[in-house]
N, C-alpha and C positions, 0 to 999 in steps of 0.2 A: 724694334728690338732693344730690350732694357739693357742698360750698360751693366755688367758684371763687374765687381768690386771686392777683392779681398783685402780687408785693412788689419793690420797688425796691430794690436794693443799692448804696448810693453809694460804697462801699470808702472809700478814704482821699483822698476828693475833697470839696471846697468848704469853704472858710473859714465860720463862722459867719454872717454876714451872708450870704453867696452861699447857704448852707443854709437859711436862713430863706425867702430870697426864691425859692428854688425850690419848697418846701413851700407856699407861699402862691399860687404860679401853679398849681401843681397842683389846691389848693383851690379857687381861682377858675375853673378850666378844667374842673373835674368838675362833675357835675350832683346826685349824690346817687341816681340812678339807674342806676348801672352795675351789669351781670349779675356783675361780680367785685368781691371786697373789696379794696381799696388799702391797702397797707402800706407805708410808707417806712422802709427801714431806713438810718438815719443814724448817723455817726459819734458816739463817746461824748459830745463837747462840744456837740453839737446837741440832745440829746434833750429836755432841760427845756424850752428856748426852742420848738422844733418841738412838741412836744406840746401847749404852752400854745396857740400858734396854730392849729392844725389837728386835732389828735386828736379823734376823736368828732363831728367835723364832715364831713358829707357821705360818713360812712362809714368815714373814713381811720383807720387804725390807724398806730401807730409802734412801730418795733423797735429793738433793738439789734443790733450785728452779731456778738456775741460778749458772754461774761461768763466770771466766774470760776468753779473748782470750790470755791472755800472760800465760806463763810458771812462772814467778816470776819476781820480779824487782820492780821499784819506783813507784808504783800504788797504792798509798794510797786509803783505803778504799776497795778494790778489793780481791776476792778471788778465788784463783787459783784451777783448777782440782786437781791437787796433794794434795792440802789443803782439799779439800772435800772428797777424797778417803781415807786419813789418819783419817778423823772421824768415818769410818766404813760405810759410805755411799755408794752406788752400781747403783745409778741413779742419773740423773739430768736431770731438766726439762729447755729445750732450746727453744728459739723463742715463748715463750707465748706473745699473744696479747698484754698485758698490758707491756711489754719488750719492743714490737715493737713501741706502739704509745707513752708511756711516756719517753722512753729512746731513742729513736731513731733507735734502731736495726736494722742495714741492713742485708740482705742477704748475702753479703759477709762476713760480722763479724759473723753471725752466722754458715757459712761453716766453719770458723775459729774455733769457739766453738766446733762444734760437731767434729773436728778433734782432738783438744787437749783433751777434754772428752775421746773420744776413746782410744788415747797415755795413757791416765791414768787409762784404765780399768773400765771406767763409762759408763753406759748406757743412752744414751739420749734418753729422750721423748721429739719428736722434733715436735713442735706445728704449725700450720697453719691455716689459716682460713681467712674469707673476711668478709669486714665491709658492711653496710647497702646499701652504695651509689653501689657499685659491686653487691650485690644481686638483687637491683632491675634494673640494668641494662641489668641484664641476664648473665654476664661476669663471674659468678663467679667459672665456672669449670676451666676456663684457667688461671684464677688469683691464685687460690690456688694451681694449677700443676706448677706454675712458681715458687711459694716459694719453692716447693720440688725440681725442677729442678736446683734452683741458689744455694741451700744450701746441697742437698745431691748427685745431680748426679755426682759430682766428686769422689765419693766414690768407692772404689773396693767392689766387691761383696762379699767377706769375711767380710769388715766392714758394708756394708750393713744389714748384716745379724744379727747384734747387734743393729739394730736401733728400736724403736718403733715409731709411728707417733701419733698425737692427732691433731684431727680436732675441730676447735672451730668455730661456728656461731656466730660470733661475732656481725652480724644484729639481734642476738635474744637474746642477754644478754644486760637486763638494757633497751630495747627499747619498751617493750610491746607487742613486736612481738613473735611469737612462732613457733619453728622449729618442726617439726613432726617428727616421727620415719621415714617415707617415706623418708622426706628429707635429713635426716642422712644417711641413706641408700644409697640417690642416690650419695650423694657426696663421701662416702666411696668406693663405687664401681667404681666410677670415679677416685678415688686417687689410689686405686690398679691397675687397669688398666692403670694408667701413668707409675706407679712405674714399670709394668711389662716390657714397653718398653724400660726399661734402663737395668735393673736386670734380667729379665727373669719371667716368669708366676709363677714358681715354688717358686723364692724369695720374690715376689709378696704376692703369696699365703699364705707365712711363717710369713709375716711382720704384726705384731698387729696395728690395727687401732684403736684408742680410741676416744669415744666421749667427747668432753669438752664443751658441752654447758648445759644448766640448767637440770641435771640429778638428779633426787631425787627419794626417796623409791617410788612415786607413778607412776612414768612413766619408771624406770630403766629396769623393765622386758619387757615392750613393745621394748623400745631401743636395750636391749640386745638379744632380738629375731631377729634382724635384721641379714641376712647371713656375711653383712661385717663390724659389729660393734662388737671389740672384748673387749670390756670392757669401762671405763671413766676415764676421770681426772675431778676430782670432787673439785669444790670451796666449797662454803658455806655451803654444807651437810656434809663435811668431818670434820667439826668444833664439829660434835656431834657423839660421837661412836656408836649410836643406830642407828642414821639414816644413817651414812657412811657403817657399817656392814651390814643394810638391803639393801644396793645397791650393796654391794659386794654378798650378797647373793639372789641377784636377777637372776643369771644365774641358 
């Protein structure tokens, strides 16, 4: 049985006090018996405080939304994987579509970030996904598989076993178009089959693949009922504890 994960990505939202309040509300309203692991992906400035308040309680884990590909040094404004780990966080979100688009993060850079995260005992949630023009051209499977190939296929089987993948249908986020649960399942199945070509079927079957589209309480149950959808990377709905936990409890 693959691990089920629902990870909130708060993005650049909530000041420190609001972030602490939200994390504590998630903790208070969770039971510890949820069928999915809860991960809170907070801004860097929240990590230490939120980890101290909730990490490990009711099974809640904390994630950074990024880390540097450098171990240390004169890189003003950057946050290293070891710094993230020192806060109490156990996860890191890497390769999010916004990082790729706005900060020009390349496949090679992301491969380095995956490596340094693993070296510091962080669990990467590795994001992949295609924009509208690739979806409309019908080349979406090759496009997203290539993202996995270029950033993950250098890993050993042992290291790959620590990875979670999140598929983002970028074409259906803020475009007015909707990704159906069937389309999510089709892509997740394609990605799992592609991972199997490098790491073997058993390893691919054990890898959690999360859905990073517009998942909300109203469609979470339908999405999570799909055979290859193992949870979600949740954006806007993660900023409300009730909505977020309704998604967690959709399993």
